[in-house]
C-alpha positions, -999 to +999 in steps of 0.1 A: +379+638-683+402+649-658+426+626-647+402+596-645+409+572-673+380+562-693+388+525-682+384+539-648+350+554-653+338+529-679+344+504-646+327+529-623+297+529-639+296+490-642+306+490-604+276+515-600+247+491-621+261+454-602+257+478-565+224+494-576+204+458-583+214+449-549+251+428-560+279+429-536+311+436-559+340+413-553+378+425-565+413+426-556+429+458-537+459+476-554+481+497-539+499+497-502+476+531-487+449+510-468+479+490-453+477+469-425+438+469-427+441+460-465+468+441-485+477+448-519+463+420-540+439+408-509+405+400-521+375+427-516+339+427-513+323+460-519+287+466-509+257+488-514+253+520-491+224+509-474+234+531-445+247+563-438+285+567-438+305+575-408+339+582-398+362+548-400+341+538-429+360+523-457+347+534-492+351+530-529+353+567-546+354+580-581+378+605-578+395+626-602+425+601-604+403+572-605+389+549-583+400+548-548+397+525-516+403+550-486+388+553-449+361+582-442+376+606-421+345+634-421+309+636-436+298+670-438+266+679-459+270+662-491+309+660-491+330+634-474+366+633-468+387+602-471+423+594-462+446+564-468+457+547-433+494+554-444+489+588-459+496+620-441+469+641-459+435+638-469+423+633-506+405+661-516+366+659-506+341+643-530+305+642-529+286+614-517+275+607-549+310+599-563+309+572-533+304+539-554+301+516-522+315+501-488+345+477-483+322+451-465+347+424-459+386+417-470+403+385-469+370+363-466+369+384-429+343+408-420+356+438-420+353+459-387+358+498-385+385+498-357+410+523-351+435+496-345+449+492-383+442+528-388+470+539-359+493+509-366+499+525-403+500+559-386+530+549-360+545+527-394+541+559-414+556+580-388+582+562-386+592+559-421+592+600-422+613+597-392+641+575-410+636+596-444+646+631-425+673+617-405+687+605-441+687+635-454+704+650-427+733+628-432 
């Protein structure tokens, strides 16, 4: 397998089976790419895909580098493009069959696909970028 560990692949297979049986998947988020919508260590619930994906949905996908929880940027034919809320660049497009499930809730709260967390994260990310550029000049 390229990039994806065997543990991730095995976990993805188990997650797919669990979701296919109609059960939600409860896990802990790892990483900061979805801050502030999803925080590192936060309890999240992944649900089966019962309805079509739309931009703004947060999905768990199996990528070459492992399992990723990111926001859907676009859906075209059988491909989706995702991006972390604090990321400048979109991830490589993945096939719809690589989507394991959709974020249903986190921290015990229902998930709402609003633009506010994304916009806030982009502002914070822009401020960090500007600060780093200013440091390089001095």
